N, CA, C and O atoms as CSV, one atom per row, in Angstrom:
chain,resi,resn,atom,element,x,y,z
A,1,UNK,N,N,10.479,24.219,31.848
A,1,UNK,CA,C,10.643,24.830,32.959
A,1,UNK,C,C,9.709,24.255,34.089
A,1,UNK,O,O,8.533,23.981,33.853
A,2,UNK,N,N,10.268,24.089,35.292
A,2,UNK,CA,C,9.611,23.201,36.275
A,2,UNK,C,C,8.923,24.317,37.131
A,2,UNK,O,O,9.644,25.154,37.674
A,3,UNK,N,N,7.590,24.370,37.277
A,3,UNK,CA,C,6.884,25.146,38.395
A,3,UNK,C,C,7.557,25.433,39.581
A,3,UNK,O,O,8.163,24.509,40.123
A,4,UNK,N,N,7.563,26.597,40.109
A,4,UNK,CA,C,8.153,26.784,41.247
A,4,UNK,C,C,9.584,27.015,41.194
A,4,UNK,O,O,10.194,27.457,42.167
A,5,UNK,N,N,10.179,26.712,40.016
A,5,UNK,CA,C,11.766,26.879,39.946
A,5,UNK,C,C,12.798,25.922,40.651
A,5,UNK,O,O,14.013,26.055,40.796
A,6,UNK,N,N,11.756,24.695,41.133
A,6,UNK,CA,C,12.564,23.627,41.592
A,6,UNK,C,C,13.417,22.706,40.652
A,6,UNK,O,O,13.481,23.037,39.468
A,7,UNK,N,N,14.015,21.688,41.032
A,7,UNK,CA,C,14.694,20.574,40.224
A,7,UNK,C,C,13.798,19.691,40.051
A,7,UNK,O,O,12.891,19.658,40.884
A,8,UNK,N,N,13.786,18.718,38.921
A,8,UNK,CA,C,13.006,17.688,38.747
A,8,UNK,C,C,13.275,16.542,39.818
A,8,UNK,O,O,14.418,16.227,40.150
A,9,UNK,N,N,12.385,16.078,40.217
A,9,UNK,CA,C,12.575,14.691,41.109
A,9,UNK,C,C,13.120,13.795,40.160
A,9,UNK,O,O,12.293,13.287,39.402
A,10,UNK,N,N,14.171,13.509,40.027
A,10,UNK,CA,C,14.907,12.417,39.197
A,10,UNK,C,C,14.329,10.905,39.590
A,10,UNK,O,O,14.212,10.027,38.735
A,11,UNK,N,N,13.991,10.716,40.956
A,11,UNK,CA,C,13.451,9.210,40.953
A,11,UNK,C,C,12.088,9.290,40.582
A,11,UNK,O,O,11.641,8.173,40.326
A,12,UNK,N,N,11.155,10.329,40.444
A,12,UNK,CA,C,9.833,10.339,40.024
A,12,UNK,C,C,10.025,10.091,38.397
A,12,UNK,O,O,9.442,9.151,37.857
A,13,UNK,N,N,10.836,10.949,37.685
A,13,UNK,CA,C,11.144,10.795,36.503
A,13,UNK,C,C,11.395,9.415,35.942
A,13,UNK,O,O,10.920,8.918,34.921
A,14,UNK,N,N,12.412,8.793,36.997
A,14,UNK,CA,C,12.839,7.368,36.485
A,14,UNK,C,C,11.716,6.206,36.552
A,14,UNK,O,O,11.727,5.137,35.941
A,15,UNK,N,N,10.697,6.718,37.499
A,15,UNK,CA,C,9.661,5.691,37.797
A,15,UNK,C,C,8.652,5.797,36.746
A,15,UNK,O,O,8.004,4.812,36.390
A,16,UNK,N,N,8.470,7.139,36.157
A,16,UNK,CA,C,7.583,7.283,34.903
A,16,UNK,C,C,8.023,6.615,33.795
A,16,UNK,O,O,7.304,5.957,33.043
A,17,UNK,N,N,9.345,6.800,33.678
A,17,UNK,CA,C,10.087,6.108,32.406
A,17,UNK,C,C,9.977,4.684,32.455
A,17,UNK,O,O,9.633,4.070,31.445
A,18,UNK,N,N,10.243,4.076,33.566
A,18,UNK,CA,C,10.088,2.684,33.847
A,18,UNK,C,C,8.561,2.321,33.636
A,18,UNK,O,O,8.228,1.315,33.010
A,19,UNK,N,N,7.768,3.093,34.127
A,19,UNK,CA,C,6.143,2.574,33.846
A,19,UNK,C,C,6.016,2.568,32.523
A,19,UNK,O,O,5.637,1.515,32.011
A,20,UNK,N,N,6.286,3.669,31.702
A,20,UNK,CA,C,5.833,3.781,30.308
A,20,UNK,C,C,6.784,2.636,29.481
A,20,UNK,O,O,6.434,2.171,28.396
A,21,UNK,N,N,7.922,2.297,30.105
A,21,UNK,CA,C,8.844,1.144,29.162
A,21,UNK,C,C,7.852,-0.136,29.431
A,21,UNK,O,O,7.514,-0.860,28.494
A,22,UNK,N,N,7.403,-0.369,30.796
A,22,UNK,CA,C,6.625,-1.364,30.960
A,22,UNK,C,C,5.290,-1.656,30.223
A,22,UNK,O,O,4.886,-2.756,29.848
A,23,UNK,N,N,4.637,-0.343,30.081
A,23,UNK,CA,C,3.237,-0.268,29.159
A,23,UNK,C,C,3.616,-0.453,27.824
A,23,UNK,O,O,2.922,-1.135,27.070
A,24,UNK,N,N,4.573,0.048,27.487
A,24,UNK,CA,C,5.073,-0.112,25.937
A,24,UNK,C,C,5.175,-1.757,25.714
A,24,UNK,O,O,4.539,-2.307,24.816
A,25,UNK,N,N,5.982,-2.431,26.561
A,25,UNK,CA,C,6.432,-3.951,26.350
A,25,UNK,C,C,5.006,-4.594,26.466
A,25,UNK,O,O,4.635,-5.448,25.661
A,26,UNK,N,N,4.312,-4.204,27.380
A,26,UNK,CA,C,2.973,-4.910,27.541
A,26,UNK,C,C,1.991,-4.860,26.080
A,26,UNK,O,O,1.418,-5.783,25.502
A,27,UNK,N,N,2.054,-3.520,25.783
A,27,UNK,CA,C,1.463,-3.291,24.431
A,27,UNK,C,C,1.837,-3.968,23.149
A,27,UNK,O,O,1.142,-4.229,22.166
A,28,UNK,N,N,3.109,-4.190,23.398
A,28,UNK,CA,C,3.730,-4.919,22.236
A,28,UNK,C,C,3.553,-6.432,22.245
A,28,UNK,O,O,3.558,-7.054,21.183
A,29,UNK,N,N,3.413,-6.971,23.292
A,29,UNK,CA,C,3.030,-8.447,23.698
A,29,UNK,C,C,1.656,-8.493,23.132
A,29,UNK,O,O,1.366,-9.422,22.379
A,30,UNK,N,N,0.621,-7.405,23.480
A,30,UNK,CA,C,-0.715,-7.695,23.190
A,30,UNK,C,C,-0.888,-7.811,21.715
A,30,UNK,O,O,-1.657,-8.605,21.172
A,31,UNK,N,N,-0.034,-6.872,21.051
A,31,UNK,CA,C,-0.151,-6.733,19.589
A,31,UNK,C,C,0.458,-8.075,18.731
A,31,UNK,O,O,0.076,-8.359,17.596
A,32,UNK,N,N,1.442,-8.817,19.468
A,32,UNK,CA,C,1.809,-9.986,19.090
A,32,UNK,C,C,0.764,-11.315,19.065
A,32,UNK,O,O,0.796,-12.364,18.421
A,33,UNK,N,N,-0.038,-10.858,19.919
A,33,UNK,CA,C,-1.140,-12.080,20.294
A,33,UNK,C,C,-2.342,-11.746,19.431
A,33,UNK,O,O,-3.098,-12.629,19.026
A,34,UNK,N,N,-2.509,-10.468,19.156
A,34,UNK,CA,C,-3.846,-10.093,18.279
A,34,UNK,C,C,-3.823,-10.305,17.046
A,34,UNK,O,O,-2.878,-9.912,16.361
A,35,UNK,N,N,-4.978,-11.045,16.477
A,35,UNK,CA,C,-5.007,-11.311,15.005
A,35,UNK,C,C,-5.950,-10.255,14.381
A,35,UNK,O,O,-6.962,-9.853,14.955
A,36,UNK,N,N,-5.557,-9.851,13.210
A,36,UNK,CA,C,-6.273,-8.846,12.403
A,36,UNK,C,C,-6.487,-9.496,10.955
A,36,UNK,O,O,-5.637,-10.222,10.440
A,37,UNK,N,N,-7.596,-9.194,10.402
A,37,UNK,CA,C,-7.824,-9.961,9.140
A,37,UNK,C,C,-7.765,-8.587,8.038
A,37,UNK,O,O,-7.869,-7.410,8.383
A,38,UNK,N,N,-7.593,-9.041,6.790
A,38,UNK,CA,C,-7.720,-8.275,5.591
A,38,UNK,C,C,-8.177,-9.252,4.509
A,38,UNK,O,O,-7.826,-10.431,4.462
A,39,UNK,N,N,-9.104,-8.568,3.528
A,39,UNK,CA,C,-9.520,-9.395,2.648
A,39,UNK,C,C,-9.701,-8.748,1.048
A,39,UNK,O,O,-9.972,-7.551,0.958
A,40,UNK,N,N,-9.571,-9.438,-0.001
A,40,UNK,CA,C,-9.727,-8.753,-1.190
A,40,UNK,C,C,-10.670,-9.698,-1.942
A,40,UNK,O,O,-11.022,-10.742,-1.393
A,41,UNK,N,N,-11.166,-9.328,-3.380
A,41,UNK,CA,C,-11.984,-9.850,-4.209
A,41,UNK,C,C,-13.388,-10.284,-3.688
A,41,UNK,O,O,-14.037,-11.253,-4.081
A,42,UNK,N,N,-13.771,-9.271,-2.610
A,42,UNK,CA,C,-15.104,-9.359,-2.134
A,42,UNK,C,C,-15.057,-10.494,-1.095
A,42,UNK,O,O,-16.114,-11.089,-0.885
A,43,UNK,N,N,-14.106,-10.810,-0.514
A,43,UNK,CA,C,-13.744,-11.868,0.486
A,43,UNK,C,C,-13.544,-13.273,-0.226
A,43,UNK,O,O,-13.814,-14.287,0.418
A,44,UNK,N,N,-13.177,-13.350,-1.260
A,44,UNK,CA,C,-12.550,-14.673,-2.101
A,44,UNK,C,C,-11.128,-14.896,-1.340
A,44,UNK,O,O,-10.815,-16.075,-1.176
A,45,UNK,N,N,-10.228,-13.904,-0.857
A,45,UNK,CA,C,-9.343,-14.270,-0.204
A,45,UNK,C,C,-9.061,-13.482,1.041
A,45,UNK,O,O,-9.149,-12.255,1.071
A,46,UNK,N,N,-8.720,-14.220,2.060
A,46,UNK,CA,C,-8.769,-13.666,3.441
A,46,UNK,C,C,-7.232,-13.976,3.816
A,46,UNK,O,O,-6.592,-14.968,3.467
A,47,UNK,N,N,-6.792,-12.905,4.602
A,47,UNK,CA,C,-5.502,-12.991,5.106
A,47,UNK,C,C,-5.652,-12.697,6.808
A,47,UNK,O,O,-6.401,-11.827,7.251
A,48,UNK,N,N,-5.001,-13.378,7.464
A,48,UNK,CA,C,-4.942,-13.120,9.040
A,48,UNK,C,C,-3.624,-12.803,9.318
A,48,UNK,O,O,-2.719,-13.595,9.055
A,49,UNK,N,N,-3.368,-11.406,9.971
A,49,UNK,CA,C,-1.897,-11.164,10.322
A,49,UNK,C,C,-2.021,-11.271,11.881
A,49,UNK,O,O,-3.129,-11.574,12.323
A,50,UNK,N,N,-1.032,-11.060,12.718
A,50,UNK,CA,C,-0.875,-10.468,14.195
A,50,UNK,C,C,-0.689,-9.014,14.190
A,50,UNK,O,O,-0.195,-8.495,13.189
A,51,UNK,N,N,-1.013,-8.333,15.149
A,51,UNK,CA,C,-1.011,-6.711,15.100
A,51,UNK,C,C,0.557,-6.448,14.871
A,51,UNK,O,O,0.812,-5.313,14.469
A,52,UNK,N,N,1.524,-7.209,15.039
A,52,UNK,CA,C,2.848,-7.022,14.801
A,52,UNK,C,C,3.137,-7.103,13.271
A,52,UNK,O,O,4.228,-6.708,12.860
A,53,UNK,N,N,2.216,-7.592,12.422
A,53,UNK,CA,C,2.328,-7.857,11.154
A,53,UNK,C,C,2.877,-9.100,10.530
A,53,UNK,O,O,3.291,-9.198,9.375
A,54,UNK,N,N,2.821,-10.163,11.563
A,54,UNK,CA,C,3.210,-11.494,11.257
A,54,UNK,C,C,2.130,-12.532,10.420
A,54,UNK,O,O,1.187,-12.981,11.072
A,55,UNK,N,N,2.234,-12.828,9.302
A,55,UNK,CA,C,1.123,-13.418,8.470
A,55,UNK,C,C,0.935,-15.012,9.177
A,55,UNK,O,O,1.798,-15.865,9.381
A,56,UNK,N,N,-0.455,-15.038,9.438
A,56,UNK,CA,C,-0.732,-16.215,10.667
A,56,UNK,C,C,-1.637,-17.305,9.541
A,56,UNK,O,O,-1.573,-18.526,9.685
A,57,UNK,N,N,-2.325,-16.763,8.616
A,57,UNK,CA,C,-3.421,-17.560,8.048
A,57,UNK,C,C,-3.649,-16.994,6.497
A,57,UNK,O,O,-3.326,-15.854,6.164
A,58,UNK,N,N,-4.107,-17.730,5.820
A,58,UNK,CA,C,-4.379,-17.345,4.238
A,58,UNK,C,C,-5.660,-18.381,4.043
A,58,UNK,O,O,-5.572,-19.554,4.407
A,59,UNK,N,N,-6.796,-17.866,3.467
A,59,UNK,CA,C,-7.745,-18.598,3.104
A,59,UNK,C,C,-8.203,-18.254,1.654
A,59,UNK,O,O,-8.448,-17.092,1.331
A,60,UNK,N,N,-8.312,-19.304,0.791
A,60,UNK,CA,C,-8.615,-18.807,-0.588
A,60,UNK,C,C,-9.992,-19.525,-0.785
A,60,UNK,O,O,-10.091,-20.670,-0.343
A,61,UNK,N,N,-10.899,-19.036,-1.317
A,61,UNK,CA,C,-12.242,-19.626,-1.915
A,61,UNK,C,C,-11.867,-20.217,-2.980
A,61,UNK,O,O,-10.996,-19.747,-3.712
A,62,UNK,N,N,-12.376,-21.146,-3.168
A,62,UNK,CA,C,-12.211,-22.280,-4.236
A,62,UNK,C,C,-12.593,-21.320,-5.723
A,62,UNK,O,O,-11.928,-21.434,-6.753
A,63,UNK,N,N,-13.667,-20.473,-5.596
A,63,UNK,CA,C,-14.015,-19.745,-6.659
A,63,UNK,C,C,-13.056,-18.925,-7.175
A,63,UNK,O,O,-13.107,-18.664,-8.377
A,64,UNK,N,N,-11.939,-18.335,-6.293
A,64,UNK,CA,C,-10.761,-17.841,-6.732
A,64,UNK,C,C,-9.558,-18.394,-7.697
A,64,UNK,O,O,-8.625,-17.871,-8.305
A,65,UNK,N,N,-10.058,-19.711,-7.524
A,65,UNK,CA,C,-9.009,-20.593,-8.297
A,65,UNK,C,C,-9.274,-20.949,-9.717
A,65,UNK,O,O,-10.182,-21.695,-10.086
A,66,UNK,N,N,-8.359,-20.322,-10.527
A,66,UNK,CA,C,-8.483,-20.689,-11.958
A,66,UNK,C,C,-7.395,-20.863,-12.596
A,66,UNK,O,O,-6.727,-19.864,-12.861
A,67,UNK,N,N,-6.976,-22.057,-12.969
A,67,UNK,CA,C,-5.685,-22.608,-13.451
A,67,UNK,C,C,-5.250,-21.715,-14.840
A,67,UNK,O,O,-4.051,-21.612,-15.095
A,68,UNK,N,N,-6.162,-21.137,-15.641
A,68,UNK,CA,C,-5.694,-20.451,-16.499
A,68,UNK,C,C,-5.338,-18.911,-16.247
A,68,UNK,O,O,-4.817,-18.115,-17.028
A,69,UNK,N,N,-5.782,-18.720,-14.895
A,69,UNK,CA,C,-5.505,-17.253,-14.383
A,69,UNK,C,C,-4.894,-17.169,-13.056
A,69,UNK,O,O,-5.490,-16.567,-12.163
A,70,UNK,N,N,-3.591,-17.802,-12.816
A,70,UNK,CA,C,-2.810,-17.645,-11.693
A,70,UNK,C,C,-2.569,-16.267,-11.171
A,70,UNK,O,O,-2.538,-15.953,-9.982
A,71,UNK,N,N,-2.375,-15.348,-12.376
A,71,UNK,CA,C,-1.848,-14.035,-11.823
A,71,UNK,C,C,-2.887,-13.361,-11.129
A,71,UNK,O,O,-2.504,-12.599,-10.241
A,72,UNK,N,N,-4.239,-13.466,-11.341
A,72,UNK,CA,C,-5.146,-12.611,-10.700
A,72,UNK,C,C,-5.363,-13.302,-9.329
A,72,UNK,O,O,-5.659,-12.505,-8.439
A,73,UNK,N,N,-5.297,-14.395,-9.015
A,73,UNK,CA,C,-5.227,-15.175,-7.618
A,73,UNK,C,C,-3.967,-14.377,-7.106
A,73,UNK,O,O,-4.218,-13.660,-6.138
A,74,UNK,N,N,-2.841,-14.355,-7.494
A,74,UNK,CA,C,-1.657,-14.001,-6.963
A,74,UNK,C,C,-1.675,-12.619,-6.301
A,74,UNK,O,O,-1.175,-12.311,-5.219
A,75,UNK,N,N,-2.460,-11.723,-7.304
A,75,UNK,CA,C,-2.911,-9.985,-6.953
A,75,UNK,C,C,-3.912,-10.098,-5.850
A,75,UNK,O,O,-3.782,-9.272,-4.946
A,76,UNK,N,N,-4.783,-10.870,-5.761
A,76,UNK,CA,C,-5.885,-11.145,-4.813
A,76,UNK,C,C,-5.164,-11.612,-3.568
A,76,UNK,O,O,-5.590,-11.070,-2.548
A,77,UNK,N,N,-4.183,-12.476,-3.388
A,77,UNK,CA,C,-3.537,-12.833,-2.180
A,77,UNK,C,C,-2.690,-11.703,-2.046
A,77,UNK,O,O,-2.910,-11.300,-0.904
A,78,UNK,N,N,-1.826,-10.950,-2.588
A,78,UNK,CA,C,-1.044,-9.777,-2.097
A,78,UNK,C,C,-2.039,-8.524,-1.570
A,78,UNK,O,O,-1.800,-7.725,-0.665
A,79,UNK,N,N,-3.167,-8.606,-2.381
A,79,UNK,CA,C,-4.044,-7.404,-1.986
A,79,UNK,C,C,-4.538,-7.762,-0.356
A,79,UNK,O,O,-4.419,-6.971,0.580
A,80,UNK,N,N,-5.018,-8.914,-0.279
A,80,UNK,CA,C,-5.574,-9.476,1.051
A,80,UNK,C,C,-4.455,-9.219,2.217
A,80,UNK,O,O,-4.658,-8.603,3.264
A,81,UNK,N,N,-3.159,-9.862,1.779
A,81,UNK,CA,C,-2.156,-9.564,2.855
A,81,UNK,C,C,-1.983,-7.961,3.047
A,81,UNK,O,O,-2.083,-7.590,4.217
A,82,UNK,N,N,-1.754,-7.018,2.135
A,82,UNK,CA,C,-1.648,-5.683,2.271
A,82,UNK,C,C,-2.737,-5.211,3.106
A,82,UNK,O,O,-2.418,-4.581,4.114
A,83,UNK,N,N,-4.075,-5.421,2.841
A,83,UNK,CA,C,-5.007,-4.877,3.827
A,83,UNK,C,C,-5.064,-5.341,5.220
A,83,UNK,O,O,-5.454,-4.674,6.178
A,84,UNK,N,N,-4.637,-6.549,5.235
A,84,UNK,CA,C,-4.472,-6.984,7.023
A,84,UNK,C,C,-3.378,-6.420,7.497
A,84,UNK,O,O,-3.362,-6.230,8.713
A,85,UNK,N,N,-2.308,-6.045,6.779
A,85,UNK,CA,C,-0.955,-5.337,7.415
A,85,UNK,C,C,-1.423,-3.921,7.783
A,85,UNK,O,O,-1.047,-3.333,8.797
A,86,UNK,N,N,-2.355,-3.379,6.787
A,86,UNK,CA,C,-2.822,-2.116,7.032
A,86,UNK,C,C,-3.563,-1.958,8.210
A,86,UNK,O,O,-3.353,-1.047,9.011
A,87,UNK,N,N,-4.514,-2.909,8.350
A,87,UNK,CA,C,-5.282,-3.013,9.666
A,87,UNK,C,C,-4.263,-3.392,10.744
A,87,UNK,O,O,-4.612,-2.940,11.834
A,88,UNK,N,N,-3.260,-3.991,10.781
A,88,UNK,CA,C,-2.446,-4.179,11.863
A,88,UNK,C,C,-1.646,-3.003,12.330
A,88,UNK,O,O,-1.365,-2.838,13.517
A,89,UNK,N,N,-1.187,-1.970,11.114
A,89,UNK,CA,C,-0.570,-0.921,11.404
A,89,UNK,C,C,-1.567,0.157,12.091
A,89,UNK,O,O,-1.099,0.972,12.886
A,90,UNK,N,N,-2.730,0.154,11.823
A,90,UNK,CA,C,-3.999,0.913,12.491
A,90,UNK,C,C,-4.077,0.562,13.751
A,90,UNK,O,O,-4.279,1.426,14.604
A,91,UNK,N,N,-3.937,-0.728,14.078
A,91,UNK,CA,C,-4.241,-1.314,15.464
A,91,UNK,C,C,-2.758,-1.007,16.196
A,91,UNK,O,O,-2.803,-0.698,17.387
A,92,UNK,N,N,-1.663,-1.067,15.647
A,92,UNK,CA,C,-0.483,-0.413,16.320
A,92,UNK,C,C,-0.521,1.061,16.663
A,92,UNK,O,O,-0.150,1.502,17.751
A,93,UNK,N,N,-0.976,1.771,15.705
A,93,UNK,CA,C,-1.155,3.259,15.938
A,93,UNK,C,C,-2.102,3.469,17.278
A,93,UNK,O,O,-1.816,4.266,18.171
A,94,UNK,N,N,-3.118,2.740,17.274
A,94,UNK,CA,C,-4.244,2.969,18.425
A,94,UNK,C,C,-3.550,2.237,19.653
A,94,UNK,O,O,-3.751,2.816,20.721
A,95,UNK,N,N,-2.873,1.231,19.717
A,95,UNK,CA,C,-2.229,0.621,20.971
A,95,UNK,C,C,-1.095,1.617,21.364
A,95,UNK,O,O,-1.128,2.215,22.440
A,96,UNK,N,N,-0.096,1.773,20.462
A,96,UNK,CA,C,1.211,2.449,20.797
A,96,UNK,C,C,1.479,3.921,20.415
A,96,UNK,O,O,2.514,4.512,20.725
A,97,UNK,N,N,0.564,4.406,19.789
A,97,UNK,CA,C,0.659,5.984,19.331
A,97,UNK,C,C,0.593,6.805,20.833
A,97,UNK,O,O,1.509,7.537,21.207
A,98,UNK,N,N,-0.264,6.634,21.381
A,98,UNK,CA,C,-0.309,7.103,22.833
A,98,UNK,C,C,1.095,7.067,23.736
A,98,UNK,O,O,1.576,7.971,24.419
A,99,UNK,N,N,1.567,5.764,23.513
A,99,UNK,CA,C,2.691,5.612,24.564
A,99,UNK,C,C,3.981,6.198,23.672
A,99,UNK,O,O,4.963,6.582,24.309
A,100,UNK,N,N,3.998,6.269,22.342
A,100,UNK,CA,C,5.074,6.777,21.547
A,100,UNK,C,C,4.864,8.284,21.858
A,100,UNK,O,O,5.950,8.861,21.826
A,101,UNK,N,N,3.964,9.005,22.109
A,101,UNK,CA,C,3.697,10.353,22.435
A,101,UNK,C,C,4.282,10.746,23.711
A,101,UNK,O,O,4.836,11.823,23.935
A,102,UNK,N,N,4.083,9.610,24.675
A,102,UNK,CA,C,4.644,9.930,26.071
A,102,UNK,C,C,6.114,9.851,26.059
A,102,UNK,O,O,6.678,10.403,27.004
A,103,UNK,N,N,6.895,9.228,25.107
A,103,UNK,CA,C,8.052,9.072,24.983
A,103,UNK,C,C,8.916,9.930,24.086
A,103,UNK,O,O,10.059,9.674,23.706
A,104,UNK,N,N,8.106,11.093,23.785
A,104,UNK,CA,C,8.633,12.429,23.396
A,104,UNK,C,C,7.984,12.593,21.671
A,104,UNK,O,O,8.348,13.457,20.874
A,105,UNK,N,N,7.129,11.694,21.456
A,105,UNK,CA,C,6.418,12.071,20.100
A,105,UNK,C,C,7.108,11.735,18.878
A,105,UNK,O,O,6.536,11.878,17.797
A,106,UNK,N,N,8.576,11.196,18.978
A,106,UNK,CA,C,9.090,11.073,17.927
A,106,UNK,C,C,9.025,9.685,17.131
A,106,UNK,O,O,9.737,9.397,16.168
A,107,UNK,N,N,8.041,8.881,17.711
A,107,UNK,CA,C,7.673,7.428,17.306
A,107,UNK,C,C,8.603,6.566,17.974
A,107,UNK,O,O,9.211,7.039,18.935
A,108,UNK,N,N,8.821,5.347,17.618
A,108,UNK,CA,C,9.588,4.528,18.189
A,108,UNK,C,C,10.269,3.725,17.110
A,108,UNK,O,O,9.582,3.136,16.275
A,109,UNK,N,N,11.721,3.665,17.080
A,109,UNK,CA,C,12.429,3.069,16.303
A,109,UNK,C,C,11.970,1.590,15.798
A,109,UNK,O,O,11.912,0.634,16.571
A,110,UNK,N,N,11.651,1.511,14.420
A,110,UNK,CA,C,11.523,-0.006,14.065
A,110,UNK,C,C,10.180,-0.225,13.830
A,110,UNK,O,O,9.748,-1.239,13.282
A,111,UNK,N,N,9.368,0.886,14.311
A,111,UNK,CA,C,7.757,0.779,14.089
A,111,UNK,C,C,7.311,1.697,13.029
A,111,UNK,O,O,7.950,2.736,12.862
A,112,UNK,N,N,6.288,1.435,12.292
A,112,UNK,CA,C,5.985,2.350,10.918
A,112,UNK,C,C,5.367,3.616,11.391
A,112,UNK,O,O,4.569,4.137,10.612
A,113,UNK,N,N,5.566,4.142,12.406
A,113,UNK,CA,C,5.006,5.610,12.590
A,113,UNK,C,C,5.651,6.369,13.517
A,113,UNK,O,O,5.287,7.525,13.731
C-alpha cells in the first residue's frame, strides 16, 4: 500500500534497485579480496580462504607431520579448511545479509544463506 494512495515512483524504484545492485557487487568484490583464517589442532594447521570461500593458503606446523599417521594430518587439514569456510560464511552474512534483506529477504541465489 502506497501512502496517500498514489502510484509508486518507478524512476525512484529503479534507482533504488540499481543502487542496491551496485552495493551488492561492491560487497562481493570486497569479499573476494578479504582473507579469513581457520585453524585446527590448536593451531597446528591453519587455512586461509577468501570471504568468497576460495582456499588461498595452508600452513602445517611440522609437529603435525607424523609419517606413521597421515590420517590425523588429513583430518586436521579438513577441519582447518572447514573452520575457515565457516568464518567466510559468517563474513558473507555480515556483508551481504543486509543487502539480501533489501532484495526481498529471500537470500541471493548461489550464496549459502
